[in-house]
C-alpha positions as CSV (number, residue, x, y, z in Angstrom):
1,M,-83.5,-146.0,121.2
2,S,-82.7,-146.9,124.8
3,V,-84.3,-148.7,127.6
4,K,-83.7,-147.5,131.8
5,S,-85.1,-148.7,134.6
6,G,-84.7,-148.1,138.2
7,T,-85.5,-147.5,141.5
8,A,-87.2,-144.0,143.5
9,R,-88.0,-143.5,146.6
10,T,-90.2,-139.7,146.2
11,V,-91.7,-137.4,149.4
12,C,-93.8,-134.7,148.1
13,H,-96.3,-132.4,149.2
14,P,-99.6,-131.7,146.9
15,R,-99.2,-128.7,144.4
16,R,-101.7,-127.1,141.8
17,S,-100.9,-127.1,138.3
18,S,-100.5,-122.8,136.6
19,K,-99.5,-120.5,133.8
20,V,-96.9,-118.9,134.9
21,I,-94.7,-115.7,134.1
22,T,-91.3,-116.5,134.6
23,L,-88.1,-115.1,135.6
24,G,-85.3,-116.9,136.4
25,L,-81.7,-116.9,137.1
26,A,-79.6,-120.0,137.8
27,L,-76.4,-121.1,139.4
28,S,-74.5,-124.2,138.9
29,L,-72.1,-125.9,140.7
30,L,-69.9,-128.4,138.6
31,P,-66.6,-130.5,140.1
32,V,-63.7,-128.1,140.6
33,P,-62.1,-129.2,137.6
34,A,-64.8,-128.1,135.4
35,L,-65.0,-124.6,136.7
36,S,-64.8,-122.0,134.0
37,F,-62.5,-119.5,135.4
38,D,-58.9,-119.3,135.8
39,L,-58.3,-120.8,139.1
40,A,-54.4,-119.6,138.5
41,A,-55.5,-116.1,138.3
42,V,-57.1,-116.4,141.5
43,P,-54.6,-115.7,144.7
44,N,-53.9,-118.1,147.4
45,I,-55.4,-121.1,146.1
46,P,-54.5,-124.6,147.3
47,D,-52.5,-126.9,145.2
48,L,-55.5,-129.0,146.1
49,L,-57.8,-126.9,143.7
50,D,-54.8,-126.1,140.9
51,D,-54.0,-130.0,140.2
52,P,-56.5,-132.0,142.5
53,L,-56.4,-134.8,140.1
54,D,-52.4,-135.3,140.2
55,T,-52.0,-135.4,136.7
56,R,-49.1,-133.0,135.8
57,P,-46.0,-134.5,135.3
58,P,-42.8,-133.6,137.6
59,V,-41.3,-132.3,134.3
60,L,-43.3,-129.3,133.9
61,E,-42.2,-128.4,137.3
62,Q,-38.6,-129.6,137.3
63,G,-37.5,-129.0,133.8
64,A,-36.3,-131.8,131.3
65,V,-33.6,-133.8,131.4
66,L,-31.5,-134.8,128.5
67,P,-30.6,-138.0,127.8
68,G,-27.2,-138.4,130.0
69,D,-27.6,-135.4,131.8
70,R,-28.0,-134.8,135.8
71,R,-29.3,-131.1,135.4
72,G,-32.8,-130.1,134.4
73,I,-33.7,-127.9,131.8
74,L,-34.3,-124.3,133.5
75,C,-36.0,-121.1,131.7
76,P,-35.2,-118.5,130.7
77,V,-31.4,-118.2,129.7
78,E,-29.2,-115.2,129.4
79,K,-26.4,-114.6,127.2
80,D,-24.1,-111.8,126.6
81,F,-23.4,-111.7,123.2
82,T,-20.2,-109.6,123.5
83,V,-18.6,-112.2,123.8
84,P,-17.8,-116.0,121.6
85,L,-21.2,-118.3,122.2
86,L,-20.1,-121.6,122.6
87,L,-21.9,-124.4,121.6
88,D,-24.0,-125.5,124.6
89,E,-24.9,-122.2,125.1
90,A,-26.5,-121.9,121.4
91,V,-28.5,-125.4,122.6
92,D,-29.5,-123.4,126.0
93,L,-30.6,-121.1,124.4
94,A,-32.9,-123.0,121.2
95,L,-34.5,-125.2,124.1
96,C,-35.6,-122.2,125.9
97,H,-36.4,-119.7,122.8
98,H,-37.3,-121.9,119.9
99,P,-41.1,-121.8,118.9
100,Q,-41.0,-125.7,118.7
101,A,-40.1,-126.3,122.1
102,Q,-42.8,-124.1,123.1
103,A,-44.7,-125.8,121.3
104,A,-43.5,-129.5,122.9
105,W,-44.0,-128.1,126.5
106,A,-47.9,-126.4,125.4
107,E,-49.2,-130.3,123.9
108,L,-47.5,-131.8,127.5
109,K,-49.8,-129.6,129.2
110,I,-53.0,-130.7,127.0
111,Q,-52.5,-134.2,127.6
112,A,-52.1,-133.5,130.9
113,A,-55.1,-131.4,130.8
114,N,-57.1,-135.0,128.6
115,L,-55.5,-136.9,131.5
116,G,-57.5,-135.1,134.2
117,V,-60.6,-135.0,132.1
118,A,-60.1,-138.7,132.0
119,K,-59.8,-139.8,135.8
120,A,-62.9,-137.0,136.2
121,G,-64.9,-140.0,134.9
122,Y,-64.5,-142.0,138.0
123,W,-65.9,-139.3,140.4
124,P,-69.4,-137.8,140.7
125,T,-71.4,-134.8,139.1
126,V,-73.2,-131.8,141.8
127,N,-75.3,-129.6,140.4
128,A,-77.4,-127.4,142.2
129,A,-79.9,-124.6,140.3
130,V,-81.4,-121.5,142.5
131,N,-84.4,-119.5,140.4
132,H,-86.2,-116.9,141.8
133,L,-90.2,-117.3,140.3
134,N,-92.8,-114.6,139.4
135,S,-96.3,-116.9,138.8
136,Y,-99.3,-114.5,138.0
137,Y,-102.4,-116.9,138.2
138,Q,-105.7,-116.2,135.8
139,Y,-108.8,-117.8,135.9
140,P,-111.2,-117.1,132.7
141,D,-114.6,-117.1,132.9
142,S,-114.1,-118.4,136.5
143,P,-115.1,-115.5,139.2
144,L,-112.2,-116.6,141.4
145,P,-110.0,-113.2,141.6
146,S,-106.2,-113.6,140.0
147,S,-103.4,-114.2,141.8
148,E,-99.8,-113.7,142.1
149,T,-96.5,-115.5,144.2
150,D,-93.2,-114.1,143.9
151,G,-90.8,-116.8,145.6
152,F,-87.4,-119.3,145.2
153,T,-86.8,-122.8,143.8
154,L,-84.2,-124.9,144.7
155,Y,-82.8,-127.8,142.4
156,G,-79.7,-130.1,143.4
157,N,-78.8,-133.3,141.6
158,L,-75.6,-135.8,142.1
159,S,-74.9,-138.2,139.4
160,W,-72.3,-140.8,139.9
161,R,-71.5,-143.9,137.0
162,L,-70.8,-147.0,139.1
163,F,-70.0,-149.8,135.9
164,D,-70.2,-149.1,132.4
165,F,-68.0,-152.3,131.0
166,G,-64.3,-150.5,130.4
167,G,-65.6,-147.2,129.0
168,R,-63.7,-145.2,131.5
169,A,-60.6,-147.4,132.0
170,A,-60.1,-147.7,128.5
171,N,-60.2,-143.9,128.2
172,L,-57.8,-143.5,130.6
173,A,-55.7,-145.8,129.5
174,A,-55.6,-144.1,126.1
175,A,-54.8,-140.8,127.7
176,N,-52.0,-142.2,130.0
177,W,-50.9,-143.3,126.7
178,L,-50.9,-140.3,125.6
179,L,-49.8,-138.1,127.5
180,T,-46.5,-140.8,127.7
181,Q,-46.4,-139.5,123.8
182,A,-46.5,-136.1,124.1
183,L,-42.9,-137.0,127.3
184,A,-41.4,-138.6,124.4
185,N,-42.5,-136.0,122.1
186,Q,-40.8,-133.7,123.5
187,D,-37.8,-135.4,124.1
188,A,-37.7,-136.0,120.0
189,V,-37.9,-132.0,119.2
190,F,-35.3,-131.7,121.8
191,Q,-33.3,-134.0,120.2
192,R,-34.1,-132.3,116.2
193,L,-33.7,-128.9,117.7
194,L,-30.2,-129.9,119.1
195,D,-29.4,-131.6,115.6
196,G,-30.0,-128.7,113.7
197,V,-28.2,-126.2,116.4
198,I,-25.4,-128.4,116.2
199,Q,-25.4,-128.2,112.4
200,A,-26.0,-124.5,112.1
201,Y,-23.0,-123.9,114.6
202,F,-20.7,-125.8,113.0
203,D,-21.9,-124.5,109.6
204,A,-20.9,-121.1,111.1
205,Q,-17.8,-121.9,112.7
206,T,-16.6,-123.5,109.3
207,A,-17.5,-120.6,107.2
208,N,-15.7,-118.2,110.1
209,A,-12.7,-120.4,110.0
210,Q,-12.4,-120.4,105.7
211,R,-13.8,-116.6,105.9
212,Q,-10.5,-116.2,108.1
213,A,-8.2,-118.4,105.7
214,K,-9.5,-116.5,102.7
215,T,-8.4,-113.6,104.7
216,D,-5.0,-114.9,105.1
217,S,-4.5,-116.5,101.5
218,E,-5.5,-112.7,100.0
219,A,-2.6,-111.5,102.7
220,L,0.0,-114.2,101.2
221,A,-1.3,-113.0,97.8
222,G,-0.3,-109.8,99.0
223,Q,3.1,-110.5,100.1
224,T,3.7,-112.6,96.5
225,L,2.5,-109.3,94.7
226,A,5.4,-107.1,97.1
227,S,7.7,-109.8,95.7
228,A,7.2,-110.2,92.4
229,R,7.4,-106.3,91.8
230,R,10.5,-105.8,94.1
231,R,12.1,-108.1,91.2
232,E,9.9,-106.4,89.1
233,A,11.7,-103.4,89.8
234,S,15.6,-105.6,90.1
235,G,15.1,-106.4,87.0
236,A,15.4,-110.3,88.6
237,S,11.3,-110.8,86.9
238,S,9.6,-109.8,84.1
239,R,6.0,-107.5,83.9
240,S,4.0,-110.9,83.6
241,D,5.3,-112.1,86.6
242,T,3.7,-108.9,88.4
243,L,0.3,-109.5,86.3
244,Q,-0.2,-113.0,87.1
245,A,0.7,-111.8,91.1
246,E,-2.1,-109.1,90.5
247,T,-4.4,-111.3,89.3
248,A,-3.9,-113.8,91.9
249,L,-4.7,-111.1,94.5
250,A,-7.9,-110.3,92.8
251,K,-9.1,-113.3,92.7
252,A,-7.9,-114.1,96.9
253,A,-10.3,-111.0,97.4
254,L,-13.0,-112.1,95.7
255,G,-12.7,-115.2,98.0
256,R,-12.5,-113.4,101.1
257,S,-15.4,-111.2,100.1
258,R,-17.3,-114.5,98.6
259,A,-16.1,-116.2,102.0
260,D,-17.5,-113.2,104.3
261,G,-21.1,-113.2,103.2
262,D,-20.9,-117.0,103.4
263,Y,-20.2,-116.1,107.2
264,R,-23.0,-113.9,107.4
265,K,-25.8,-116.6,105.9
266,A,-24.2,-119.1,107.9
267,L,-24.9,-116.8,111.4
268,A,-28.5,-116.3,110.3
269,V,-29.3,-119.6,110.2
270,L,-27.8,-120.2,113.1
271,R,-29.9,-117.6,114.7
272,Q,-33.0,-119.4,113.3
273,A,-31.8,-122.5,114.8
274,M,-31.7,-121.0,118.1
275,G,-34.6,-118.7,117.8
276,I,-33.5,-116.1,119.2
277,A,-33.9,-112.3,117.1
278,P,-32.2,-112.0,113.7
279,E,-31.2,-108.9,114.8
280,T,-28.7,-110.1,117.4
281,A,-25.2,-109.7,116.9
282,L,-23.1,-112.8,117.5
283,T,-19.1,-113.8,117.3
284,L,-18.0,-117.4,117.7
285,P,-14.9,-119.0,118.9
286,E,-11.8,-120.1,116.6
287,N,-11.8,-123.8,115.6
288,A,-9.2,-125.5,117.4
289,E,-7.6,-129.0,116.4
290,P,-8.9,-132.0,118.3
291,E,-6.4,-132.8,121.3
292,Q,-6.7,-136.5,120.2
293,T,-7.2,-137.4,116.5
294,G,-6.2,-141.0,116.9
295,E,-10.3,-141.3,119.1
296,T,-12.6,-143.2,117.4
297,L,-16.2,-144.4,117.4
298,A,-15.0,-147.8,119.2
299,Q,-14.2,-145.3,122.2
300,D,-18.3,-144.8,122.4
301,G,-18.4,-148.5,123.7
302,R,-21.1,-149.1,120.9
303,D,-20.4,-150.3,117.3
304,L,-23.1,-150.4,114.2
305,Q,-25.3,-153.0,116.0
306,I,-25.6,-151.4,119.6
307,W,-26.3,-147.8,118.3
308,L,-29.2,-149.7,116.5
309,A,-30.4,-151.4,119.1
310,E,-30.4,-148.1,121.5
311,A,-32.1,-146.1,119.1
312,K,-34.6,-148.8,118.7
313,R,-34.9,-149.3,122.4
314,R,-34.9,-145.5,123.6
315,H,-35.6,-143.1,121.1
316,P,-38.1,-140.6,121.8
317,A,-39.9,-140.9,118.0
318,I,-40.0,-144.4,118.8
319,V,-41.3,-144.4,122.1
320,A,-43.9,-141.9,120.7
321,A,-45.1,-143.6,117.9
322,Q,-45.3,-146.8,120.3
323,A,-47.2,-144.5,122.7
324,Q,-50.1,-143.3,119.8
325,W,-50.5,-147.1,118.8
326,E,-51.6,-148.3,122.3
327,A,-53.8,-145.2,123.1
328,A,-55.4,-146.4,119.4
329,K,-55.6,-149.4,120.9
330,Q,-57.2,-148.6,124.0
331,R,-59.8,-146.6,121.8
332,I,-61.0,-149.6,120.0
333,V,-61.8,-150.8,123.3
334,Q,-63.6,-147.8,124.6
335,A,-65.9,-147.5,121.5
336,R,-67.4,-151.1,121.7
337,S,-67.7,-150.1,126.0
338,E,-70.3,-146.8,124.6
339,G,-72.5,-149.5,122.8
340,L,-72.9,-151.5,126.0
341,P,-75.4,-151.1,129.3
342,T,-74.4,-148.5,132.1
343,L,-75.0,-147.9,135.5
344,D,-75.7,-144.8,137.3
345,F,-76.7,-143.6,140.9
346,S,-78.5,-140.9,140.8
347,L,-79.7,-138.4,144.1
348,N,-81.8,-135.2,143.1
349,A,-83.8,-133.0,145.7
350,Y,-86.4,-130.4,144.6
351,Q,-87.9,-127.5,146.8
352,N,-90.7,-125.2,145.7
353,G,-91.2,-127.1,142.0
354,Y,-88.9,-128.6,139.6
355,P,-87.0,-126.7,137.1
356,N,-89.0,-124.6,134.4
357,Q,-92.0,-125.1,135.8
358,A,-94.3,-123.0,137.6
359,L,-93.6,-122.1,141.3
360,S,-96.0,-123.8,143.6
361,Q,-98.3,-122.0,146.0
362,S,-97.6,-123.9,148.7
363,Q,-94.0,-125.3,150.3
364,T,-93.4,-128.4,148.9
365,R,-89.7,-131.0,149.0
366,V,-89.6,-133.4,146.9
367,E,-86.5,-136.1,147.3
368,T,-85.7,-139.0,145.0
369,I,-83.0,-141.5,144.9
370,G,-82.4,-143.5,141.8
371,I,-80.2,-146.3,140.2
372,N,-80.3,-146.4,136.4
373,L,-79.8,-149.0,134.1
374,T,-79.1,-147.8,130.3
375,I,-79.3,-150.2,127.5
376,P,-78.5,-149.2,124.1
377,L,-80.3,-151.3,121.7
378,F,-80.0,-149.3,118.2
379,E,-77.9,-146.9,116.8
380,G,-78.8,-146.5,113.0
381,F,-75.4,-149.0,112.7
382,A,-73.4,-145.8,114.2
383,R,-71.8,-147.9,116.7
384,T,-70.5,-150.7,113.8
385,Y,-68.7,-147.7,112.3
386,K,-66.9,-146.3,115.3
387,I,-65.5,-149.4,115.9
388,R,-64.2,-150.2,111.9
389,G,-63.0,-146.2,112.6
390,A,-61.3,-146.8,115.8
391,Q,-59.4,-150.3,114.4
392,A,-58.5,-148.3,111.2
393,Q,-57.2,-145.7,113.3
394,A,-55.2,-148.1,115.1
395,E,-53.8,-150.1,112.0
396,Q,-52.4,-146.7,111.0
397,R,-51.0,-145.7,114.4
398,A,-48.9,-149.5,113.8
399,A,-47.9,-148.5,110.2
400,E,-46.8,-145.1,111.6
401,L,-44.6,-146.5,114.4
402,A,-42.8,-149.4,111.5
403,D,-42.1,-146.0,109.5
404,T,-41.0,-144.2,112.3
405,E,-38.5,-147.3,113.0
406,R,-37.5,-147.8,109.7
407,Q,-36.6,-144.1,109.0
408,T,-34.6,-143.5,113.0
409,L,-32.5,-146.3,112.1
410,L,-32.3,-145.3,108.5
411,N,-31.1,-141.9,110.2
412,V,-28.9,-143.6,112.7
413,V,-26.5,-145.9,109.8
414,K,-26.4,-142.8,107.8
415,A,-24.7,-141.1,110.9
416,H,-22.4,-143.9,112.1
417,A,-21.5,-144.0,108.6
418,E,-20.4,-140.3,108.4
419,A,-18.5,-140.0,111.7
420,E,-16.5,-142.6,110.5
421,A,-15.9,-141.2,107.5
422,A,-15.0,-137.8,108.8
423,L,-12.7,-139.4,111.7
424,N,-10.6,-140.7,108.6
425,N,-10.8,-137.7,107.0
426,L,-9.1,-136.3,109.9
427,S,-5.6,-137.7,108.6
428,Y,-5.8,-137.0,105.6
429,S,-6.4,-133.6,106.0
430,A,-3.7,-132.8,108.8
431,T,-1.2,-134.6,106.2
432,W,-2.3,-132.7,102.8
433,L,-2.0,-129.3,105.3
434,D,1.5,-130.2,106.4
435,S,2.4,-131.1,102.5
436,A,1.5,-127.6,101.5
437,Q,2.2,-125.7,103.8
438,T,6.2,-127.5,103.3
439,A,5.9,-126.5,99.6
440,V,4.7,-123.3,99.7
441,A,7.5,-122.6,102.0
442,S,9.9,-124.1,99.6
443,S,8.6,-122.5,97.0
444,Q,9.0,-118.8,98.3
445,R,12.7,-119.5,99.1
446,R,13.1,-120.9,95.3
447,Y,10.9,-117.8,93.9
448,D,12.7,-115.5,95.9
449,K,16.1,-116.5,94.8
450,G,15.2,-117.0,91.0
451,A,15.2,-120.7,91.1
452,A,11.0,-121.1,90.7
453,D,8.8,-118.6,88.2
454,I,5.7,-117.2,90.2
455,L,3.4,-119.6,88.0
456,E,4.9,-122.5,90.6
457,L,4.3,-120.3,93.7
458,L,0.7,-119.6,92.8
459,N,0.0,-123.1,92.2
460,T,1.3,-123.9,95.4
461,Q,-0.4,-121.2,97.2
462,T,-3.5,-122.2,95.6
463,A,-3.2,-125.6,96.7
464,L,-2.2,-124.4,100.4
465,A,-5.6,-122.7,100.6
466,D,-7.8,-125.4,99.3
467,A,-5.5,-127.5,101.8
468,R,-6.6,-125.1,104.3
469,Q,-10.3,-125.5,103.6
470,E,-10.5,-128.9,103.8
471,R,-9.0,-129.7,107.0
472,L,-11.0,-126.8,108.8
473,R,-14.0,-128.6,106.9
474,T,-13.2,-132.1,108.0
475,L,-12.7,-130.3,112.0
476,A,-16.0,-129.2,111.8
477,D,-17.5,-132.3,110.2
478,W,-16.2,-134.7,112.5
479,R,-17.5,-132.4,115.1
480,A,-20.6,-132.1,114.0
481,A,-21.1,-136.0,113.0
482,R,-20.2,-137.4,116.0
483,L,-22.3,-135.4,118.0
484,R,-25.0,-136.2,114.8
485,L,-24.8,-139.5,115.7
486,F,-25.9,-139.0,119.3
487,T,-29.3,-137.1,118.9
488,S,-29.5,-139.8,115.3
489,A,-30.0,-142.4,118.2
490,G,-32.0,-140.0,120.9
491,L,-28.8,-140.2,123.2
492,L,-27.3,-136.8,123.6
493,G,-27.9,-134.7,126.2
494,R,-26.1,-131.1,127.0
495,D,-23.3,-132.9,129.5
496,M,-22.0,-134.8,126.2
497,I,-22.1,-131.1,124.3
498,E,-20.0,-129.9,126.9
499,Q,-17.5,-132.5,127.0
500,A,-17.3,-133.1,123.2
501,E,-16.3,-128.8,122.9
502,G,-14.4,-128.7,125.6
503,P,-13.3,-126.3,128.6
504,K,-15.2,-123.2,128.9
505,A,-13.3,-120.1,128.3
506,K,-14.9,-118.3,131.1
507,G,-18.0,-119.4,133.8
508,Q,-20.6,-122.0,133.1
509,S,-23.6,-121.7,130.9
510,A,-27.2,-121.0,132.5
511,I,-28.8,-124.5,132.7
512,V,-32.9,-124.2,131.3
513,T,-36.9,-124.6,132.3
514,P,-39.8,-124.1,130.4
515,E,-41.3,-120.6,130.7
516,R,-44.6,-121.5,132.5
């Protein structure tokens, strides 16, 4: 139920009522943002009509800039897969091609459009209609002859909301917060993609290095078998040594075959993380020793508490959850305002009749100007439950914010612990590898001179294979853990990835922008 009051001025000419048969054709002239056809498809449309209320964020035109970067992300990116894939190139491909990145761009455009709808609430709406009418008049039981009138009726309306107790303001504020949420969510999606690509890249690089290590172990086992056969032929050793060497070679070959399969699986995961075709051929550069094994996390200028504070203040997932909560609080204000009075201005013009009525037999013109006050009185208690629903949704968003913050900080703590452990493991694995290499060289010399048996030599070779595998794993773990710490805190950018990767072998990788 509602009550309306208003004042109006009317100018009209007399007209007669009648029965009509009407054929109508109407054309509605709506505000520009509500046009039903695609303005982008029409050539030479001014920018004013493309985004008249200025709602598209600059990131849609300039490309997203990751934390700490100086350059935006520009797509598409081209990659020559005949040369080894670098980490920053893998990141570029993921940010351009992965479906999650594309969905984040689409969500940003949706929220920008919703902001335009919210801004449009402050503008007047204008409608016009033109109707072609054919009216046929009959007078039953009357000597008057029938008559027929053919012509057009014109109708125009302007409506403008003047006051609504904050409903439009709350809707606009909510739309702004949701756009902020979409921007932060895009950054959060990029950080998740970076984390996934980094992990997949180093897993593949480790698998490749382990495959090479298994190949080297197989070659070393082959050399040992050849030495055992020479010793057996000269009578310096027994047939048992040769059989054990053959067993070791078969075991090494099996390990190398399994490493080949693990490498192919790791490459498949890397392709999926980058969002490229599964049949794309990839090659990776060799694992290199870090230039400085003595580097520490303290060189980044942050201890754990600082990392946590940075993540709490800047992590895009937390910023997005905060924006969602703020938008939900504005929805409460909007729900309340919808139950309060509204004040509207209206202007109407009619010519030769009214919409959906008979054509006037004489020329008429009617104009009305009104100020309308609408007071909602009773809605069956629907307003009460809409407000309660909005309040519950705000409580839900607050809980989601707390959960997002808790999970994000937990990830930072875990990533920090993993990075510290990976850094410590570097020195231990280097010591182990040096010792194992020395032991193999010594055992080989002693075996060739008959001072050691085949079991000693095979044991030292097995220990060397294990040491190489652990060294490769700790190298990849350190590189991945350090970068993962930055993604956990929401601070990783492409510039940092390039610094961590070191000088490129050739040229610069392309920078990336959203495909629009």
